[in-house]
Backbone and ligand atoms as CSV (ligand in chain L), in Angstrom:
chain,resi,resn,atom,element,x,y,z
A,1,MET,N,N,0.854,-1.200,0.003
A,1,MET,CA,C,0.004,-0.011,-0.009
A,1,MET,C,C,0.902,1.237,-0.014
A,2,PRO,N,N,0.625,2.219,-0.890
A,2,PRO,CA,C,1.467,3.436,-0.881
A,2,PRO,C,C,1.291,4.150,0.442
A,3,LEU,N,N,2.323,4.846,0.860
A,3,LEU,CA,C,2.379,5.516,2.159
A,3,LEU,C,C,1.177,6.478,2.295
A,4,SER,N,N,0.885,7.235,1.236
A,4,SER,CA,C,-0.220,8.210,1.329
A,4,SER,C,C,-1.533,7.543,1.604
A,5,THR,N,N,-1.786,6.386,0.992
A,5,THR,CA,C,-3.046,5.631,1.276
A,5,THR,C,C,-3.069,5.176,2.711
A,6,LEU,N,N,-1.939,4.660,3.172
A,6,LEU,CA,C,-1.880,4.206,4.542
A,6,LEU,C,C,-2.115,5.360,5.509
A,7,ALA,N,N,-1.511,6.464,5.279
A,7,ALA,CA,C,-1.671,7.648,6.140
A,7,ALA,C,C,-3.147,8.056,6.205
A,8,GLN,N,N,-3.803,7.935,5.060
A,8,GLN,CA,C,-5.198,8.308,4.992
A,8,GLN,C,C,-6.026,7.306,5.813
A,9,ALA,N,N,-5.707,6.033,5.602
A,9,ALA,CA,C,-6.457,4.967,6.304
A,9,ALA,C,C,-6.318,5.048,7.795
A,10,THR,N,N,-5.199,5.573,8.274
A,10,THR,CA,C,-4.946,5.607,9.691
A,10,THR,C,C,-5.199,7.026,10.227
A,11,GLY,N,N,-5.715,7.905,9.425
A,11,GLY,CA,C,-5.889,9.271,9.883
A,11,GLY,C,C,-4.546,9.972,10.015
A,12,GLY,N,N,-3.473,9.409,9.425
A,12,GLY,CA,C,-2.151,10.043,9.470
A,12,GLY,C,C,-1.503,9.987,10.834
A,13,ARG,N,N,-1.999,9.164,11.722
A,13,ARG,CA,C,-1.479,9.192,13.092
A,13,ARG,C,C,-0.254,8.370,13.269
A,14,PHE,N,N,-0.034,7.366,12.420
A,14,PHE,CA,C,1.124,6.460,12.603
A,14,PHE,C,C,2.018,6.410,11.385
A,15,GLU,N,N,3.260,6.229,11.615
A,15,GLU,CA,C,4.208,6.019,10.541
A,15,GLU,C,C,4.139,4.549,10.054
A,16,ALA,N,N,4.270,4.388,8.759
A,16,ALA,CA,C,4.216,3.006,8.231
A,16,ALA,C,C,5.258,2.128,8.861
A,17,ALA,N,N,6.450,2.704,9.137
A,17,ALA,CA,C,7.537,1.894,9.727
A,17,ALA,C,C,7.209,1.457,11.147
A,18,GLN,N,N,6.485,2.311,11.890
A,18,GLN,CA,C,6.062,1.939,13.236
A,18,GLN,C,C,5.058,0.784,13.195
A,19,ILE,N,N,4.088,0.930,12.296
A,19,ILE,CA,C,3.083,-0.099,12.151
A,19,ILE,C,C,3.725,-1.456,11.814
A,20,GLU,N,N,4.702,-1.387,10.889
A,20,GLU,CA,C,5.364,-2.638,10.507
A,20,GLU,C,C,6.180,-3.234,11.657
A,21,ALA,N,N,6.878,-2.376,12.423
A,21,ALA,CA,C,7.586,-2.878,13.576
A,21,ALA,C,C,6.628,-3.458,14.616
A,22,GLY,N,N,5.461,-2.804,14.744
A,22,GLY,CA,C,4.466,-3.324,15.664
A,22,GLY,C,C,3.881,-4.688,15.248
A,23,ARG,N,N,3.761,-4.826,13.964
A,23,ARG,CA,C,3.248,-6.109,13.437
A,23,ARG,C,C,4.231,-7.242,13.809
A,24,GLU,N,N,5.520,-6.937,13.625
A,24,GLU,CA,C,6.497,-7.992,13.939
A,24,GLU,C,C,6.501,-8.295,15.481
A,25,GLN,N,N,6.433,-7.223,16.291
A,25,GLN,CA,C,6.399,-7.417,17.695
A,25,GLN,C,C,5.172,-8.211,18.146
A,26,PHE,N,N,4.056,-7.863,17.528
A,26,PHE,CA,C,2.788,-8.535,17.846
A,26,PHE,C,C,2.897,-10.053,17.578
A,27,HIS,N,N,3.526,-10.402,16.460
A,27,HIS,CA,C,3.630,-11.821,16.144
A,27,HIS,C,C,4.637,-12.562,17.022
A,28,ARG,N,N,5.513,-11.794,17.699
A,28,ARG,CA,C,6.417,-12.415,18.646
A,28,ARG,C,C,5.761,-12.648,19.998
A,29,THR,N,N,4.923,-11.657,20.416
A,29,THR,CA,C,4.483,-11.683,21.840
A,29,THR,C,C,2.974,-11.774,22.024
A,30,CYS,N,N,2.184,-11.575,21.064
A,30,CYS,CA,C,0.749,-11.483,21.285
A,30,CYS,C,C,-0.083,-12.459,20.448
A,31,SER,N,N,0.441,-12.880,19.299
A,31,SER,CA,C,-0.407,-13.630,18.356
A,31,SER,C,C,-0.723,-15.040,18.857
A,32,GLN,N,N,0.068,-15.554,19.818
A,32,GLN,CA,C,-0.266,-16.910,20.299
A,32,GLN,C,C,-1.623,-16.955,20.949
A,33,CYS,N,N,-2.046,-15.800,21.476
A,33,CYS,CA,C,-3.409,-15.715,22.050
A,33,CYS,C,C,-4.350,-14.941,21.133
A,34,HIS,N,N,-3.869,-13.811,20.610
A,34,HIS,CA,C,-4.784,-12.914,19.887
A,34,HIS,C,C,-4.926,-13.308,18.419
A,35,GLY,N,N,-4.103,-14.247,17.969
A,35,GLY,CA,C,-4.270,-14.735,16.631
A,35,GLY,C,C,-3.355,-14.027,15.600
A,36,ARG,N,N,-3.032,-14.756,14.575
A,36,ARG,CA,C,-2.241,-14.193,13.479
A,36,ARG,C,C,-3.011,-13.040,12.830
A,37,ASN,N,N,-2.305,-11.938,12.655
A,37,ASN,CA,C,-2.963,-10.734,12.073
A,37,ASN,C,C,-4.191,-10.309,12.893
A,38,MET,N,N,-4.181,-10.584,14.207
A,38,MET,CA,C,-5.257,-10.209,15.129
A,38,MET,C,C,-6.545,-10.950,14.829
A,39,VAL,N,N,-6.531,-11.992,14.060
A,39,VAL,CA,C,-7.730,-12.702,13.737
A,39,VAL,C,C,-7.895,-13.892,14.690
A,40,ASN,N,N,-8.969,-13.860,15.493
A,40,ASN,CA,C,-9.307,-14.986,16.342
A,40,ASN,C,C,-10.828,-15.007,16.447
A,41,ALA,N,N,-11.308,-16.043,17.130
A,41,ALA,CA,C,-12.785,-16.231,17.188
A,41,ALA,C,C,-13.429,-15.125,18.044
A,42,GLY,N,N,-12.658,-14.435,18.873
A,42,GLY,CA,C,-13.258,-13.371,19.664
A,42,GLY,C,C,-14.181,-13.838,20.778
A,43,THR,N,N,-14.096,-15.071,21.101
A,43,THR,CA,C,-15.024,-15.620,22.128
A,43,THR,C,C,-14.421,-15.486,23.535
A,44,THR,N,N,-13.202,-16.036,23.758
A,44,THR,CA,C,-12.593,-15.913,25.071
A,44,THR,C,C,-11.488,-14.888,25.131
A,45,VAL,N,N,-10.837,-14.658,23.973
A,45,VAL,CA,C,-9.763,-13.701,23.887
A,45,VAL,C,C,-10.309,-12.446,23.152
A,46,TYR,N,N,-10.074,-11.313,23.652
A,46,TYR,CA,C,-10.546,-10.073,23.080
A,46,TYR,C,C,-10.139,-9.977,21.588
A,47,ASP,N,N,-11.084,-9.581,20.754
A,47,ASP,CA,C,-10.829,-9.415,19.321
A,47,ASP,C,C,-10.226,-7.994,19.128
A,48,LEU,N,N,-8.918,-7.983,18.958
A,48,LEU,CA,C,-8.199,-6.664,18.887
A,48,LEU,C,C,-8.569,-5.845,17.684
A,49,ARG,N,N,-9.145,-6.452,16.670
A,49,ARG,CA,C,-9.606,-5.663,15.506
A,49,ARG,C,C,-10.739,-4.724,15.905
A,50,LYS,N,N,-11.352,-4.991,17.042
A,50,LYS,CA,C,-12.480,-4.145,17.486
A,50,LYS,C,C,-12.017,-3.140,18.518
A,51,PHE,N,N,-10.764,-3.156,18.863
A,51,PHE,CA,C,-10.328,-2.236,19.943
A,51,PHE,C,C,-10.467,-0.799,19.482
A,52,PRO,N,N,-11.107,0.075,20.348
A,52,PRO,CA,C,-11.327,1.482,19.918
A,52,PRO,C,C,-9.992,2.242,19.681
A,53,THR,N,N,-9.882,2.874,18.542
A,53,THR,CA,C,-8.601,3.483,18.139
A,53,THR,C,C,-8.335,4.790,18.944
A,54,ASP,N,N,-9.306,5.282,19.685
A,54,ASP,CA,C,-9.092,6.474,20.448
A,54,ASP,C,C,-8.785,6.197,21.924
A,55,GLN,N,N,-8.443,4.937,22.237
A,55,GLN,CA,C,-8.190,4.601,23.624
A,55,GLN,C,C,-6.771,4.077,23.888
A,56,ALA,N,N,-5.804,4.906,23.512
A,56,ALA,CA,C,-4.377,4.516,23.716
A,56,ALA,C,C,-4.083,4.277,25.177
A,57,GLU,N,N,-4.642,5.061,26.062
A,57,GLU,CA,C,-4.391,4.929,27.492
A,57,GLU,C,C,-4.814,3.559,27.985
A,58,ARG,N,N,-6.032,3.186,27.581
A,58,ARG,CA,C,-6.578,1.912,28.001
A,58,ARG,C,C,-5.682,0.774,27.445
A,59,PHE,N,N,-5.239,0.898,26.232
A,59,PHE,CA,C,-4.395,-0.132,25.601
A,59,PHE,C,C,-3.142,-0.333,26.445
A,60,HIS,N,N,-2.474,0.794,26.750
A,60,HIS,CA,C,-1.225,0.730,27.501
A,60,HIS,C,C,-1.481,0.108,28.890
A,61,GLN,N,N,-2.553,0.577,29.542
A,61,GLN,CA,C,-2.820,0.069,30.878
A,61,GLN,C,C,-3.102,-1.429,30.898
A,62,SER,N,N,-3.922,-1.921,29.937
A,62,SER,CA,C,-4.307,-3.321,29.915
A,62,SER,C,C,-3.088,-4.179,29.641
A,63,VAL,N,N,-2.206,-3.713,28.710
A,63,VAL,CA,C,-1.031,-4.547,28.316
A,63,VAL,C,C,-0.004,-4.532,29.463
A,64,VAL,N,N,0.185,-3.367,30.059
A,64,VAL,CA,C,1.206,-3.265,31.116
A,64,VAL,C,C,0.749,-3.969,32.376
A,65,GLN,N,N,-0.513,-3.804,32.764
A,65,GLN,CA,C,-0.992,-4.402,34.021
A,65,GLN,C,C,-1.557,-5.788,33.828
A,66,GLY,N,N,-1.953,-6.144,32.619
A,66,GLY,CA,C,-2.606,-7.396,32.399
A,66,GLY,C,C,-4.116,-7.217,32.644
A,67,LYS,N,N,-4.892,-8.149,32.120
A,67,LYS,CA,C,-6.376,-8.025,32.359
A,67,LYS,C,C,-6.965,-9.432,32.225
A,68,GLY,N,N,-7.806,-9.809,33.179
A,68,GLY,CA,C,-8.399,-11.140,33.148
A,68,GLY,C,C,-7.343,-12.223,32.996
A,69,ASN,N,N,-7.480,-12.985,31.928
A,69,ASN,CA,C,-6.519,-14.079,31.692
A,69,ASN,C,C,-5.265,-13.619,30.923
A,70,MET,N,N,-5.162,-12.352,30.677
A,70,MET,CA,C,-3.963,-11.872,29.986
A,70,MET,C,C,-2.924,-11.460,31.022
A,71,PRO,N,N,-1.698,-11.962,30.857
A,71,PRO,CA,C,-0.645,-11.624,31.864
A,71,PRO,C,C,-0.201,-10.178,31.683
A,72,SER,N,N,0.507,-9.654,32.687
A,72,SER,CA,C,1.089,-8.338,32.574
A,72,SER,C,C,2.347,-8.449,31.728
A,73,PHE,N,N,2.572,-7.421,30.868
A,73,PHE,CA,C,3.766,-7.346,30.043
A,73,PHE,C,C,4.713,-6.304,30.531
A,74,LYS,N,N,4.526,-5.904,31.796
A,74,LYS,CA,C,5.322,-4.826,32.370
A,74,LYS,C,C,6.833,-5.022,32.177
A,75,ASP,N,N,7.308,-6.234,32.492
A,75,ASP,CA,C,8.771,-6.453,32.428
A,75,ASP,C,C,9.170,-7.004,31.073
A,76,ALA,N,N,8.230,-7.288,30.228
A,76,ALA,CA,C,8.567,-7.930,28.943
A,76,ALA,C,C,8.750,-7.004,27.802
A,77,LEU,N,N,8.187,-5.788,27.889
A,77,LEU,CA,C,8.218,-4.853,26.743
A,77,LEU,C,C,8.783,-3.526,27.137
A,78,THR,N,N,9.574,-2.942,26.244
A,78,THR,CA,C,10.096,-1.604,26.482
A,78,THR,C,C,8.993,-0.595,26.043
A,79,PRO,N,N,9.117,0.664,26.462
A,79,PRO,CA,C,8.163,1.724,26.020
A,79,PRO,C,C,8.069,1.817,24.476
A,80,GLU,N,N,9.240,1.585,23.836
A,80,GLU,CA,C,9.257,1.652,22.379
A,80,GLU,C,C,8.448,0.532,21.767
A,81,GLN,N,N,8.601,-0.669,22.352
A,81,GLN,CA,C,7.832,-1.811,21.865
A,81,GLN,C,C,6.364,-1.621,22.077
A,82,LEU,N,N,5.981,-1.069,23.228
A,82,LEU,CA,C,4.578,-0.761,23.492
A,82,LEU,C,C,4.052,0.246,22.458
A,83,ALA,N,N,4.855,1.241,22.159
A,83,ALA,CA,C,4.408,2.278,21.218
A,83,ALA,C,C,4.166,1.735,19.836
A,84,VAL,N,N,5.042,0.843,19.358
A,84,VAL,CA,C,4.806,0.292,18.018
A,84,VAL,C,C,3.611,-0.712,18.041
A,85,LEU,N,N,3.460,-1.396,19.141
A,85,LEU,CA,C,2.294,-2.262,19.216
A,85,LEU,C,C,1.021,-1.460,19.109
A,86,TRP,N,N,1.010,-0.302,19.754
A,86,TRP,CA,C,-0.186,0.554,19.661
A,86,TRP,C,C,-0.368,1.043,18.212
A,87,ALA,N,N,0.718,1.373,17.557
A,87,ALA,CA,C,0.604,1.800,16.178
A,87,ALA,C,C,-0.055,0.697,15.332
A,88,TYR,N,N,0.355,-0.533,15.554
A,88,TYR,CA,C,-0.219,-1.668,14.835
A,88,TYR,C,C,-1.720,-1.856,15.158
A,89,VAL,N,N,-2.006,-1.972,16.440
A,89,VAL,CA,C,-3.387,-2.190,16.856
A,89,VAL,C,C,-4.257,-0.958,16.597
A,90,GLY,N,N,-3.731,0.200,16.883
A,90,GLY,CA,C,-4.511,1.418,16.764
A,90,GLY,C,C,-4.755,1.828,15.311
A,91,SER,N,N,-3.953,1.363,14.371
A,91,SER,CA,C,-4.139,1.665,12.958
A,91,SER,C,C,-5.118,0.676,12.330
A,92,ARG,N,N,-5.335,-0.443,13.009
A,92,ARG,CA,C,-6.103,-1.509,12.446
A,92,ARG,C,C,-7.555,-1.474,12.895
A,93,GLY,N,N,-7.786,-0.832,14.036
A,93,GLY,CA,C,-9.040,-0.891,14.798
A,93,GLY,C,C,-10.275,-0.776,13.955
A,94,GLY,N,N,-11.249,-1.618,14.275
A,94,GLY,CA,C,-12.540,-1.561,13.619
A,94,GLY,C,C,-12.588,-2.214,12.288
A,95,LYS,N,N,-11.465,-2.667,11.777
A,95,LYS,CA,C,-11.467,-3.301,10.437
A,95,LYS,C,C,-11.507,-4.836,10.623
A,96,GLU,N,N,-12.280,-5.454,9.766
A,96,GLU,CA,C,-12.471,-6.900,9.906
A,96,GLU,C,C,-11.454,-7.738,9.179
A,97,ASN,N,N,-10.700,-7.128,8.257
A,97,ASN,CA,C,-9.706,-7.934,7.595
A,97,ASN,C,C,-8.433,-7.133,7.305
L,1,HEC,C1,C,-1.827,-15.592,27.321
L,1,HEC,C2,C,-2.687,-15.068,26.305
L,1,HEC,C3,C,-2.536,-13.616,25.920
L,1,HEC,C4,C,-1.410,-12.957,25.446
L,1,HEC,C5,C,-0.021,-13.566,25.209
L,1,HEC,C6,C,-1.769,-11.614,25.148
L,1,HEC,N1,N,-3.114,-11.395,25.466
L,1,HEC,FE1,FE,-4.159,-9.653,25.279
L,1,HEC,N2,N,-5.810,-10.543,26.062
L,1,HEC,C7,C,-5.898,-11.867,26.468
L,1,HEC,C8,C,-7.214,-12.096,27.036
L,1,HEC,C9,C,-7.761,-13.440,27.555
L,1,HEC,C10,C,-7.893,-10.878,26.973
L,1,HEC,C11,C,-9.297,-10.553,27.527
L,1,HEC,C12,C,-9.131,-10.043,28.957
L,1,HEC,C13,C,-10.413,-9.722,29.655
L,1,HEC,O1,O,-11.098,-8.737,29.297
L,1,HEC,O2,O,-10.745,-10.495,30.582
L,1,HEC,C14,C,-6.987,-9.899,26.372
L,1,HEC,C15,C,-7.304,-8.587,26.169
L,1,HEC,C16,C,-6.484,-7.653,25.547
L,1,HEC,C17,C,-6.794,-6.282,25.285
L,1,HEC,C18,C,-8.109,-5.565,25.654
L,1,HEC,C19,C,-8.043,-5.051,27.080
L,1,HEC,C20,C,-9.163,-4.138,27.400
L,1,HEC,O3,O,-8.845,-3.041,27.770
L,1,HEC,O4,O,-10.321,-4.549,27.307
L,1,HEC,C21,C,-5.714,-5.692,24.698
L,1,HEC,C22,C,-5.586,-4.278,24.246
L,1,HEC,C23,C,-4.732,-6.740,24.560
L,1,HEC,N3,N,-5.214,-7.928,25.066
L,1,HEC,C24,C,-3.461,-6.585,23.945
L,1,HEC,C25,C,-2.462,-7.481,23.928
L,1,HEC,C26,C,-1.139,-7.272,23.417
L,1,HEC,C27,C,-0.690,-5.997,22.765
L,1,HEC,C28,C,-0.424,-8.411,23.636
L,1,HEC,C29,C,1.047,-8.632,23.289
L,1,HEC,C30,C,1.974,-7.793,23.989
L,1,HEC,C31,C,-1.326,-9.355,24.266
L,1,HEC,N4,N,-2.555,-8.786,24.453
L,1,HEC,C32,C,-0.926,-10.656,24.607
L,1,HEC,C33,C,-4.916,-12.833,26.311
L,1,HEC,C34,C,-3.604,-12.603,25.917
C-alpha cells in the first residue's frame, strides 16, 4: 500500500515503519493468544480488531498491568515496543480484515 493511502487509512496518526515494527512485535508476543494478524474467534480472547482506536491509554494500561486471563507485560516490553504495538493495533481498529 502506498504511504499516502496508509496515512489516509490511519488518519495520518502512525508512521508506516512503526506499524510494520508493531506487526513484527505482535507476532512475537501477542499472536499466540490474539491470533495471527489479530484474527481470532473473539469468544474468550478479546478481538483486537475491534479495539477502539481512540483509547491509547486503555491499551497501555491493559497490556502493562494485564487483564483477566492476559498476563502483565510490564517487564517484557520496552516503552518503544509498546508504542509500536499501539501503532499496529490502533491503525487496524474496527477493520474486519
Ligand atoms: C496468554 C494469552 C494472551 C497474550 C499472550 C496476550 N493477550 Fe491480550 N488478552 C488476552 C485475554 C484473555 C484478553 C481478555 C481480557 C479480559 O477482558 O478479561 C486480552 C485482552 C487484551 C486487550 C483488551 C483489554 C481491554 O482493555 O479490554 C488488549 C488491548 C490486549 N489484550 C493486547 C495484547 C497485546 C498488545 C499483547 C502482546 C503484547 C497481548 N494482548 C498478549 C490474552 C492474551
